[in-house]
C-alpha positions as CSV (number, residue, x, y, z in Angstrom):
1,M,82.6,-39.2,3.5
2,A,84.2,-36.0,4.6
3,D,82.8,-34.1,1.6
4,E,79.3,-35.5,2.4
5,T,79.5,-34.4,6.0
6,Q,80.7,-31.0,5.0
7,A,77.9,-30.6,2.5
8,A,75.3,-31.6,5.1
9,A,76.7,-29.1,7.6
10,H,76.6,-26.4,4.9
11,Q,73.0,-27.2,4.1
12,E,72.0,-27.1,7.8
13,A,73.8,-23.8,8.2
14,H,71.9,-22.5,5.2
15,R,68.6,-23.6,6.6
16,E,69.4,-21.9,10.0
17,A,70.3,-18.7,8.2
18,Q,67.1,-18.8,6.3
19,A,65.1,-19.3,9.5
20,V,66.8,-16.4,11.1
21,Q,66.1,-14.2,8.1
22,A,62.5,-15.3,8.0
23,A,61.9,-14.6,11.7
24,D,62.9,-10.9,11.0
25,R,60.2,-10.4,8.4
26,E,57.2,-8.3,9.3
27,P,54.1,-10.5,9.4
28,T,51.1,-9.4,7.3
29,F,48.7,-11.9,8.9
30,P,46.8,-12.0,11.2
31,R,45.6,-8.5,11.6
32,E,44.1,-6.8,14.6
33,R,40.4,-6.0,15.0
34,T,39.2,-2.4,15.0
35,C,35.6,-3.3,15.8
36,P,34.8,-5.9,18.6
37,F,32.1,-7.5,16.5
38,A,33.8,-7.6,13.1
39,P,36.8,-9.3,11.5
40,P,39.8,-7.0,10.7
41,A,38.9,-4.8,7.8
42,E,41.8,-6.1,5.7
43,Y,40.1,-9.5,5.4
44,A,37.2,-8.1,3.4
45,R,39.7,-6.2,1.1
46,W,41.7,-9.4,0.5
47,Q,38.4,-11.3,-0.2
48,A,37.5,-8.7,-2.9
49,E,40.9,-8.1,-4.4
50,Q,43.1,-11.1,-3.5
51,P,40.9,-14.1,-2.4
52,V,44.0,-16.3,-2.5
53,A,46.6,-14.0,-1.0
54,E,50.3,-14.4,-0.3
55,V,50.9,-13.5,3.4
56,V,53.8,-13.6,5.9
57,L,53.0,-15.4,9.2
58,P,54.4,-14.4,12.6
59,S,56.7,-17.3,12.3
60,G,58.3,-15.8,9.2
61,Q,56.8,-18.4,6.9
62,D,55.1,-17.5,3.6
63,A,51.6,-19.0,3.3
64,W,48.4,-18.7,1.2
65,L,45.4,-17.1,2.8
66,L,41.9,-18.1,1.6
67,T,39.1,-15.7,2.4
68,R,36.3,-16.8,-0.1
69,H,33.7,-19.2,1.1
70,Q,33.9,-21.5,-1.9
71,D,37.7,-21.7,-1.7
72,V,37.7,-22.4,2.1
73,R,35.2,-25.2,1.7
74,A,36.9,-26.7,-1.3
75,M,40.4,-26.7,0.4
76,L,39.2,-28.1,3.7
77,D,37.4,-31.0,1.9
78,D,40.4,-31.8,-0.4
79,P,42.6,-34.8,0.6
80,R,45.5,-33.1,-1.1
81,F,45.8,-30.8,1.9
82,S,47.0,-32.2,5.2
83,A,46.2,-31.4,8.8
84,D,49.5,-32.9,10.0
85,S,51.3,-30.2,11.9
86,A,54.5,-32.3,11.9
87,H,54.9,-31.6,8.1
88,P,57.8,-29.1,7.6
89,G,55.6,-26.8,5.5
90,F,52.7,-26.7,7.9
91,P,51.8,-23.0,8.7
92,R,53.2,-22.0,12.1
93,M,51.7,-18.9,13.8
94,Y,54.3,-18.2,16.5
95,R,57.7,-16.6,16.0
96,Q,59.1,-18.8,18.8
97,A,59.0,-22.6,19.0
98,V,55.9,-23.7,20.8
99,P,54.8,-27.2,22.0
100,Q,52.7,-29.0,19.4
101,V,50.1,-30.2,21.9
102,L,47.9,-31.7,19.2
103,K,50.8,-33.5,17.4
104,G,50.1,-37.2,17.1
105,T,46.4,-36.9,18.0
106,F,43.6,-37.7,15.5
107,L,43.0,-34.0,15.0
108,R,46.3,-33.9,13.2
109,M,45.8,-37.1,11.2
110,D,44.5,-37.5,7.6
111,G,42.6,-40.0,5.6
112,A,41.9,-43.5,7.0
113,D,43.8,-42.9,10.3
114,H,41.7,-39.8,11.1
115,L,38.5,-41.5,10.0
116,R,39.1,-44.5,12.3
117,Y,39.0,-42.3,15.4
118,R,36.1,-40.2,14.1
119,R,34.0,-43.4,13.7
120,M,34.8,-44.4,17.3
121,L,33.6,-41.1,18.7
122,G,31.1,-40.0,16.1
123,K,28.2,-42.1,17.3
124,E,28.4,-40.3,20.7
125,F,27.9,-36.9,19.0
126,T,25.1,-37.4,16.5
127,A,22.0,-35.2,16.3
128,K,20.1,-38.0,18.1
129,G,22.7,-38.0,20.9
130,A,22.6,-34.2,21.2
131,K,18.8,-34.4,21.5
132,E,19.1,-36.9,24.3
133,M,21.4,-34.6,26.2
134,R,19.0,-31.7,26.0
135,P,17.2,-32.5,29.3
136,L,20.6,-32.3,31.1
137,V,21.4,-29.0,29.4
138,E,18.0,-27.6,30.4
139,R,18.4,-28.7,34.0
140,T,21.8,-27.2,34.1
141,V,20.8,-23.9,32.6
142,D,17.7,-23.6,34.9
143,G,19.8,-24.3,38.0
144,L,22.4,-21.7,37.0
145,L,19.7,-19.1,36.3
146,D,18.1,-19.9,39.6
147,R,21.4,-19.2,41.3
148,M,21.8,-15.9,39.5
149,A,18.4,-14.8,40.6
150,E,19.1,-15.8,44.2
151,Q,22.4,-14.0,44.3
152,G,21.0,-10.9,42.5
153,S,22.5,-8.5,40.0
154,P,25.0,-7.6,38.9
155,A,26.6,-10.9,37.8
156,D,29.4,-11.9,35.5
157,L,27.6,-13.9,32.8
158,V,30.9,-15.6,31.8
159,T,31.5,-17.3,35.1
160,A,27.9,-17.6,36.2
161,L,26.5,-19.2,33.0
162,A,28.7,-19.3,29.9
163,Y,31.4,-21.6,31.3
164,P,29.3,-23.9,33.6
165,V,26.9,-24.9,30.9
166,P,29.3,-26.6,28.5
167,S,31.5,-27.8,31.4
168,T,28.6,-29.6,33.0
169,T,27.5,-31.1,29.7
170,I,30.9,-32.5,28.6
171,C,31.5,-33.8,32.2
172,G,28.2,-35.7,31.8
173,V,29.2,-37.1,28.4
174,L,32.6,-38.3,29.5
175,G,31.8,-39.3,33.1
176,V,34.0,-36.7,34.7
177,P,32.8,-35.7,38.2
178,Y,31.5,-32.2,37.9
179,E,33.3,-31.1,41.0
180,D,36.6,-31.8,39.2
181,R,35.8,-29.5,36.3
182,A,38.1,-26.7,37.5
183,R,41.1,-29.1,36.9
184,F,40.5,-29.2,33.2
185,E,39.0,-25.7,32.7
186,D,42.1,-23.9,34.0
187,S,44.5,-26.2,32.1
188,T,42.6,-25.9,28.9
189,R,42.6,-22.1,29.1
190,V,46.3,-22.1,29.5
191,M,46.8,-24.4,26.5
192,I,44.6,-22.4,24.1
193,S,45.8,-19.0,25.2
194,G,48.1,-17.2,22.7
195,R,49.8,-15.6,25.7
196,S,51.0,-18.8,27.5
197,T,54.6,-19.7,27.6
198,P,55.8,-23.0,26.2
199,E,56.5,-24.2,29.7
200,E,53.0,-23.3,30.9
201,V,51.5,-25.2,28.0
202,V,53.5,-28.3,28.6
203,R,52.7,-28.2,32.3
204,A,49.0,-27.7,31.7
205,K,48.8,-30.6,29.3
206,E,50.7,-32.9,31.7
207,E,48.4,-32.0,34.6
208,I,45.2,-32.7,32.7
209,L,46.4,-35.9,31.2
210,G,47.6,-37.1,34.6
211,Y,44.1,-36.4,36.1
212,L,42.4,-38.2,33.2
213,T,44.7,-41.2,33.4
214,G,43.6,-41.7,37.0
215,L,40.0,-41.3,36.0
216,V,40.3,-44.0,33.3
217,A,41.8,-46.3,35.9
218,A,38.8,-45.6,38.1
219,K,36.4,-46.4,35.2
220,E,38.1,-49.7,34.6
221,R,37.4,-50.7,38.2
222,E,33.9,-49.2,38.2
223,P,32.4,-48.5,34.7
224,G,29.5,-46.1,34.3
225,D,27.1,-44.9,31.6
226,D,29.6,-42.6,30.0
227,L,31.9,-42.3,27.0
228,I,35.1,-43.2,28.7
229,S,33.5,-46.4,30.1
230,R,32.2,-47.3,26.6
231,L,35.6,-46.7,25.0
232,L,37.2,-49.0,27.5
233,E,34.5,-51.7,26.9
234,E,33.9,-51.4,23.2
235,Q,37.3,-50.3,21.8
236,V,40.1,-51.1,24.3
237,A,38.7,-54.5,25.3
238,T,38.4,-55.5,21.6
239,G,41.9,-54.3,20.7
240,E,40.7,-51.4,18.5
241,L,42.2,-48.8,20.8
242,D,45.2,-48.7,23.2
243,R,44.4,-48.0,26.8
244,D,46.9,-45.1,26.8
245,E,44.9,-43.4,24.0
246,V,41.7,-43.1,26.1
247,P,43.0,-40.2,28.3
248,V,44.2,-38.3,25.2
249,L,40.8,-38.7,23.5
250,A,39.0,-37.6,26.7
251,W,41.4,-34.6,26.9
252,L,40.7,-33.5,23.3
253,L,36.9,-33.7,23.9
254,L,37.1,-31.8,27.1
255,A,39.3,-29.1,25.6
256,A,37.0,-28.7,22.5
257,G,33.8,-29.2,24.4
258,H,33.7,-26.3,26.8
259,D,35.8,-23.2,25.9
260,T,34.5,-22.8,22.4
261,T,30.8,-23.0,23.4
262,A,31.4,-20.9,26.5
263,S,33.0,-18.2,24.3
264,M,30.0,-18.3,21.9
265,I,27.5,-18.0,24.8
266,G,29.1,-14.9,26.2
267,L,29.7,-13.3,22.8
268,G,26.2,-14.3,21.6
269,A,24.4,-12.9,24.6
270,L,26.3,-9.6,24.3
271,L,25.5,-9.3,20.5
272,L,21.8,-9.9,21.2
273,M,21.8,-7.2,23.9
274,E,23.5,-4.8,21.5
275,H,20.8,-5.4,18.8
276,A,17.5,-4.6,20.6
277,D,15.4,-5.3,17.4
278,Q,16.8,-8.8,17.0
279,L,16.4,-9.6,20.7
280,A,12.8,-8.4,20.6
281,A,12.1,-10.6,17.6
282,L,13.6,-13.6,19.4
283,R,11.6,-12.9,22.6
284,S,8.3,-12.6,20.6
285,D,9.0,-15.8,18.7
286,P,11.1,-18.4,20.6
287,G,10.9,-20.6,17.5
288,L,13.5,-18.4,15.9
289,V,16.2,-19.6,18.4
290,A,17.7,-22.3,16.1
291,G,18.1,-19.8,13.3
292,A,19.4,-17.2,15.7
293,V,22.2,-19.5,16.9
294,E,23.2,-20.3,13.3
295,E,23.4,-16.5,12.6
296,L,25.4,-15.9,15.7
297,L,27.9,-18.7,14.7
298,R,28.2,-17.1,11.2
299,H,28.4,-13.5,12.3
300,Q,30.7,-14.1,15.3
301,T,33.1,-16.9,14.2
302,I,35.4,-17.2,17.2
303,M,38.3,-19.1,15.6
304,Q,40.5,-16.0,14.9
305,I,43.2,-17.6,12.8
306,G,41.1,-20.2,11.0
307,M,42.2,-23.7,10.0
308,N,45.7,-24.4,8.7
309,R,46.8,-27.0,6.2
310,V,49.8,-27.9,4.0
311,A,49.6,-29.0,0.4
312,L,50.7,-32.5,-0.4
313,E,50.9,-31.8,-4.1
314,D,50.4,-28.9,-6.5
315,V,46.8,-27.7,-6.4
316,R,45.1,-24.9,-8.3
317,I,42.9,-22.6,-6.2
318,G,41.3,-19.7,-8.1
319,D,44.0,-18.2,-10.2
320,R,46.8,-19.4,-8.1
321,T,48.8,-22.6,-7.9
322,V,49.7,-23.8,-4.4
323,R,52.8,-25.9,-4.6
324,A,53.4,-29.1,-2.7
325,G,54.8,-28.3,0.7
326,E,53.3,-24.8,0.9
327,G,51.0,-23.8,3.8
328,V,47.5,-22.6,3.5
329,V,45.3,-20.8,6.0
330,A,41.5,-21.0,5.6
331,Q,40.1,-17.8,7.2
332,L,36.7,-18.9,8.5
333,M,35.7,-15.4,9.8
334,A,36.1,-14.0,6.3
335,A,34.4,-16.9,4.6
336,N,31.4,-16.4,6.8
337,R,31.2,-12.7,5.7
338,D,31.4,-13.5,2.0
339,P,28.8,-11.4,0.1
340,E,28.6,-14.0,-2.7
341,V,27.0,-16.4,-0.1
342,F,25.5,-14.2,2.6
343,A,23.7,-11.0,1.4
344,D,24.8,-7.9,3.3
345,P,27.1,-10.1,5.4
346,D,28.0,-7.6,8.1
347,R,24.4,-7.2,9.1
348,F,23.3,-9.4,12.1
349,D,19.9,-10.8,11.2
350,I,18.5,-13.8,13.1
351,T,15.8,-14.3,10.4
352,R,18.3,-14.9,7.6
353,S,19.3,-18.4,6.5
354,A,22.8,-18.8,7.6
355,R,22.9,-22.3,6.4
356,G,26.3,-23.2,4.9
357,H,28.4,-21.2,7.3
358,V,31.8,-22.6,8.2
359,A,32.0,-21.7,11.9
360,F,32.6,-25.4,12.7
361,G,35.0,-25.8,9.9
362,Y,34.2,-28.1,6.9
363,G,35.2,-31.4,5.5
364,P,36.4,-34.4,7.4
365,H,37.9,-32.4,10.2
366,Q,34.8,-30.3,11.0
367,C,33.8,-30.0,14.6
368,L,32.8,-33.4,16.1
369,G,30.6,-31.9,18.8
370,Q,28.7,-29.3,16.7
371,M,25.3,-30.8,17.3
372,L,25.8,-30.7,21.0
373,A,27.1,-27.2,20.9
374,R,24.0,-26.1,19.0
375,V,21.7,-27.5,21.7
376,E,23.7,-25.8,24.4
377,L,23.6,-22.5,22.7
378,Q,19.9,-22.7,21.9
379,V,18.8,-23.7,25.4
380,T,21.1,-21.2,27.2
381,L,20.3,-18.1,25.1
382,A,16.5,-18.8,24.9
383,R,16.1,-19.4,28.7
384,L,18.5,-16.6,29.7
385,F,16.4,-13.9,28.0
386,E,13.1,-15.6,28.9
387,R,14.1,-15.6,32.6
388,F,15.6,-12.1,32.6
389,P,13.6,-10.0,30.0
390,K,15.3,-6.8,31.2
391,L,18.8,-8.2,31.0
392,R,21.4,-5.5,30.1
393,T,25.1,-4.9,30.4
394,V,26.5,-2.9,33.3
395,R,29.1,-1.2,31.1
396,P,29.2,0.0,27.5
397,V,30.9,-2.2,24.9
398,A,33.9,0.0,24.9
399,E,34.6,-0.9,28.5
400,I,33.9,-4.7,28.2
401,P,37.1,-6.8,28.2
402,F,37.6,-8.8,25.0
403,R,40.2,-11.3,24.1
404,H,42.1,-8.9,21.9
405,H,45.0,-11.1,21.3
406,M,45.0,-12.2,17.7
407,F,45.5,-15.9,18.5
408,G,43.2,-18.4,20.1
409,L,39.5,-18.1,20.5
410,Y,37.7,-14.8,20.4
411,G,35.2,-13.7,23.0
412,V,34.6,-11.7,26.2
413,T,36.6,-12.4,29.3
414,E,34.0,-10.9,31.6
415,L,30.4,-9.7,31.0
416,M,28.8,-7.9,33.9
417,V,25.0,-7.8,33.5
418,E,22.1,-6.6,35.6
419,W,18.3,-7.2,35.4
């Protein structure tokens, strides 16, 4: 027994030594941008020369980086790769230990467990459901544009329009009182920021879950025509879902349902203003807006890292073999600039067919609310430039503050405009 204890202690010491050694290694991924509207240049080089590249993450881990469109889609749709961040080989991006806020949620589940939750929520986020939400989005956008006109220019498009549109929409879906939106907006931004401390992340999660737990209790007493009430009636009451799971599901939808779309509204508006020819084409033919949104999503993929997975068994990708337990990073930005799929991929062209982009991910874990996000982007951008045909930025791009940190979502933190 003493020998076994000594051996176990030796193994633990060896693992700790390896971890320390790994933490001292210089990371080779991710890289910093040199252009605000383009991925780091190294990603295109990897795509051309090493589409399945060995990289060192900031955590000190080795991982495989996928940059080709076909490899990214194949891996994300392959059940031999797991989204479970509790797996010891799952790619970690931070040098220090950080709270795994998604651990145990359906976003980190695989197979039948993940599918069970997707089916519960999926019917709320269909194309039909998104179409039914369009009138709410239109009223919200029109009201916000009215307020901008009344207050006059200049205005910060991020706070005046980009954030309120998806916040109002997801509040309507879930049955969250709109006046309470600041509670979850602030908390969500803390949790997704690469600059937040572990303590700040934990505190933000506890605050938002505490609020939502109280809201669920209120819906039990007085149900409404909203997703939370329907989950309580159709899933909790039938035993398909535990009551304690409802606040967590609501939190995931709130977190995913506003900051991502808000970032795309701000970045998309800026990109259109920077491309006068494309904006003129959109103004002359509003029917181009759906295609313009797809091109914006392709060209300005806001997930900076991508989607991480861990191999459950040995898998061949390209000319490489990914061994069981090894981490893989699907670089969505690079995949959406793959010249084998999108001709002249760095060119922004709202008339191209951007069909097949992976801005929302791919496979069983692709974005649940993508149909609703498309409606929000289409309505907001079309009506913004229709209402303010002379809209322009107050400062040049070089002076506009971007989220330059390499983690989290990309976008502008402020966008001062005048008209």
